[in-house]
N, C-alpha and C positions, 0 to 999 in steps of 0.2 A: 424405494428411498437411497438402497444402496447404489441403485446404477443412478441416480440424482448426483449423487457425493462422487462416485467414480467419474462422470463426465464432467462435473463442476471442478473437480481436481485436474480434469486435464485443459478447462478452459481458464485456470489459475495456474497452469504451465505454459499456454499460450504468453500469458500477459506477463506471469514473469520472463519471459523472451524479449516481451514485446518494451519492458519498463527500462532496459539494462542495454538496449543496442546503439542506441546512439550514444552512449557514453563508451562501449566495449571501440566503436571505429573513430572516436572523436578525434584524437590527435593526426587521423591520417585524413578524413573527412575535410579538416580543418586544412589542412596541409595540401589537402586539390583544391580546392576551393580559394585558395589562400588569403585565411580569414581568421582572427585572431579568438582567446580562448575568451572576451568580453562576449564576440560574437556565438561562440559554441553555446555560451551561459543563456544568451536570447534565444537562441533556438531551442533548447531544453524548456523553460519558460514557455516559450509557443505551445511546445506538445502538453506539459503538464495543463496550461489554461485551456487546451480540449479537453485534458480530463475532466477538470472539472464543471468545465459544459456538458459532458457525458453524464457526470454522478447526477448534477441538478436538473437534467433535463430527461433521465431515465424515466422518473415518475408520472413525465407525460406521454413520452411514448408507451409506456406500460399500460396507462389508463387504455391507448389508442388501440394498438397492435396486441395488448398480452405480454409477459414477462418472455415467452418463446421469442414469439416477434421481436420486440425488440433486443433480444440478445440476437438474431439473424443478422438484424441491421448493424449491430455493432460490432460484428465480426466479421461482414463486410466490409464493410468502411476497413475497417482494418486491415482487412488482408490487400484492399487495394492501394492503401497509402502506403504501405510496406511496396507494393509492386512499383509505386511512382518513385519511391526512394531508392529502389533497383536503376532507375531509369537516370539517376544522377540530372533532376535539370537542373536549371540556370538557380543560384540560391535565394533570389525571391522567391521561386515556385516551394521552396523545402520549410518555408512559414505557416500556407498552407495543409500543406502534405503532413506538418508537424500536427497541427491541430486537427486534423481529420484521425491519424492513429492516436493519439491522444482521447479525443472522444470515444474511442470503439475499443478500448481497454480499460478505460476510466465508467464507462457504462456497463460491460461486461463483470467486472469488480463488485460495483455498488449492486449488480440485480442478484447475482451467487449469494454475497456475504448476506445480502437481506433476505434472502429466502432460508439460506442453512440457520441464520440466530431463530429467525419467528420458529420454524420448523421443529427446530430440535431442543427441547427442553432440560434436558440431562444429559451432564458431559457436552456444555455445551462449546467449552472450550478445547476438548480433543477434538471435534470435529474440523472446530477452524483451524488447530496447526496441523489438520493432516490436508486442505487446504494449503496453507500457507506453506506446509510442507515441499509440494508441487509448484508454488510460486518459486521459492529457492531454489529449485532444481533448476527450472529455467532459467532463472535469473545467474544459475552456477552455470548451465552448459553452453549461454550464447556467447560469453565472451572467450571461454576454452574453441568455440566455434569459429568465431571471429578472429582469433589470434593467429589459429590455422591456414584462415582466407586471409590474411591480413599480411603473413610470412611468404604466401606464392603470387600478393598481389591483387588477389583477387576479392580484396575484403566486400566491395557491393554486395555480394553472392548474400552475405550474411541477411541481408532484407527478405531476400529470397526463400528462405527457409523460414522466416516467419510466415512468409503468406500461405508456404505449401502447409503449416501447422494447421493455418487459420481456414482454412480451406477442407481440412480431415474435421475439424471442432463444428466446422459449420453443417459439414453432412451429419454428424453425428447428432446435434439438437434440432436437426429437421426432420430425423427419421426414427427417432428412440421416442417410445411410450415409456409414462411414468407409474400407468396405472392410477390412482387416484388423485395423483399430483398434479395430474394433466388439469383439471378444472383454474387447479391454482393460476397455474401457467399461460391460461388463458385469459385475455383482455377482460380487467376490473369491472369493466361498465356493464358488460352480459351479466356478473354476478350481482351488481348492484340492481339491475332494472328487474331481476327476481326477488331480489327478496324486501322492494316495494319502498313508498316514500320515507318510513320511520328509520328506516337504516341512514338513508343520506341524510337527513337531517341530525344522527348522532354520529355519523362521519364529520358533518360540516359543524359541530359543537369541538367534536377531538381534531380538526384544523389542527390546531398549534397546542401542542399534550403540558408545553412547559411555561411553569407559571411559577414565580418565588424563586425558593430555595433551590427546585431543579435546571430554573433557567440557569442560576451561576453554576451547577454541577455543569451542565451541556456545555455552558463558555469558556469551563477550566478545563473539558477534554477537549474542546474546537481549538484552544490554543497548543494542549499539547501535542494532538496528532499535527499541527501546523509546523509544529518544531520536529518531531520524530520523523515524520514522511521527509519533509526537507531536508534534514540530516543524514538521514538514511539514503536519500537521491544523490543530495551532494558528493558522497563517498563512493555509491559506484560509477558515475557519472564523470567524476575528476580523480580519482583513486590513480591513475595512470598517468594521467599527468602531473599530479602530484608528485609520484614517486619518477618521472623521467626530469621533472627541473630538480628534483629532492637527492638522488640519488645515481640519475645519470643514465637511467635504463633504458635498451631497447624497447619501443614500441611495442613490439609482440611480445615480449618479456615483461613488461609493464600491466597488458591487458591481461594478460593470467593472475594479477593480483584481484581483479574482481570474484575470479572464479574461485580464488581458495576462500575467500569473503564471503562468497557465496556457498560453498562446499559448508563451512564453519555452519552458516544459516540454516542450511537444510538440514543438519545434522541436530540442531540443537531446535529445531521445531518438529524433530521427532519425537523427543521429550519434555517440553515444553507446555504443551497441555495438561499430562496428566501430574508433574511436579508442579503446577500451578492450581490444579484440582485440589492438592494438596499441603501444600502450603500456604493459599488464600491466592487470590490475585493480587489483592494491594501489595501484600509481600513483595511477590514476584513482581511485577510493575517496578515499585522502589531498589529494590535491589537490583535489576538487570540497568536500570538508569543510571544508579550510582556507580556500578562498575564500567559501564561503559564513559563515565566523566573520566574516569581516573584513565582508562585506555587510553582516550582522545588528547588526558593532559601528557599522555608520558609519548605518543604520538611523535610530534615536531622533535622531541630527545632521541630519535633512532637516526642513525648515521651507517648502517649497515643493510643490506638485502636482506638478511635472516631474520634480524632484529625486527626490521619492516615489517615482513612477511609474519611474525609470530605475532604481531598487536592486532594486525587486520583479522589474523584465523580468531584469535581471543572478540575482537569488537562482534567480529560476524556470531560465535557463539554467544554473547550475552545480548546482543541484539536480536536474536532470531526470532521470538514470543513476545517483544514488548507491542506491535501492533495489533495482535491480535487478540493476546489475553488483555490489552488496555481496553480491548473493544467489545469482550465479553464483559469485561470490568464494567465499564460503562452503562450497557445494556442492564445490566444486573442493578446498578444503580439507579437506574430511571426505569424504576418496576414502569411497565404497560406502554414504553414506545420504542420496542422493538422494531418496526417494521419502518420507523422514520430514527431512529438514534443512528443506524451502522452508515445511511446515506449521508446524514449530515456531517458524520463525523471522517468520514472516506473522502466526502467533499472538501475538509477542512485539512485534509492531506494533502488533496490535491494541488490547494492553494499553496502548501510549504512547499512542496514538491515542483514549483512553478518559481517560487520566489528566492527561494534560499538558493538556489542552484545559480540565478541570476545574481546575488549577492557574490557568493564564491565565485563566479566565471570574472565578476569585475573585480576581485581581490587576487585572482592569478596572473590578472594584467599589471596591475600599480600596488599591490604589495610584495613581501619576501614569501617564500611558501610556507614556512615555520607560519609566519603572522595567518594564514591562511588556515593553516591546520588546526592554531588558536580560535579560529572562529566557528568551527563547527565545536570545540570543546565547552566551548562559552553559549554556543546554543544547547548544550547539551546539560548544563547547569540549571538553565530552567526548567528542563524539564522534569529533571530529580526535585525541584522546588514544587511543579505542580503535583506530581507524584506523590510527593510528602504530604501534601495539603490535600489528596483525593485519601489518603493512607488514612487522614483524622478523621476524615468527614465518613468513610465507613465505619471506621472503627466506633463512631461516639454513633450513628444509627444502629449497630448493631445491639451498644448499650440500651439505647431504647426500646429497643424491640425486645431483650430480654427478658423475659419472663418474670425472671429474680429481682427485676428492679422496679417493677410495678407495684405499687401500694396498695395492699387488699382494702375492699371497701368497708366501712365503718358499721352502717347501718342499710337500708333497703332504701330509704328515705332520698338516702346522699346528703 
């Protein structure tokens, strides 16, 4: 189990690198191709469309090739896509490249997240936050690397770094043994054949385990993840551009803002799982969303470099655990759906990660930069409303399950 978690952490480090590399080099990439920010938003949209496809198609590939085989396919595709970025092909070819890259890191995230949440029953938030720490470290390191390459005029080699890490991760997944967990990583079809037709019939009945109230809870969290991932990716990809337009920073220095954001993210994720276990998932998510809303409302009012970076650091700190804790929160509310809920919510986040940066890219071209920043605050306001609804849903659920609130039977005959 420890080996699985640590290789999972390396994989999350890889997808952290891949998530933010386009945003890190976006200003110079658009300058190289003589394109506008709205077209950059379209490219990011395309990559997250690939991310969504990777999350949704991963169950099919897992059944055919097993979870390990699916991961090897996804990592190989990511490695090839980053090498294609390195070659700086014609602009039109960047779109299929972005789809392949997004498919790769989307499938990696969905498969590993599902394995961890299904396998670890106690202190699940701590395990997920550990993975998210490595995601944050990857997302933190990539802009720092890109900034160095940009200052030397070698910005395209940022993509080569991800290709090399992909290769290392691919070798580890292909050569490592995880003991009894190896059976879980093989093709599901083989396990199903051993169990016989009764299991197949039972799994058919449970194909869509969300009915009534649980379907409403699922829809609530789907919208929440749509907004959160879209907001996070908009910040990660357009923060340098916003600071260049707003304060007039140099490109290489503005890119460091993303590093500061992910430094704070990584630090926060070290403690987020433990804090959430102590104060309850619902309290953690609601409080984090509320503080994020306040910070994004303040951000347009900043006019100096130090104040902008202070808000960015605080944003990273208070947004650090929202994704992983909300993912565990939803899985606990929807008991018995641990195999499907993470993939559905990660897919919803992928849609948000595609759509909202597209909107922000349009805003960067057609609105004032502060108006664009206010759009991010508006997205977060809806997150606060949804997290408040989830808070009261679980509070009500806990009261109904409390034995003290259960009336004693009056007689054996009822």
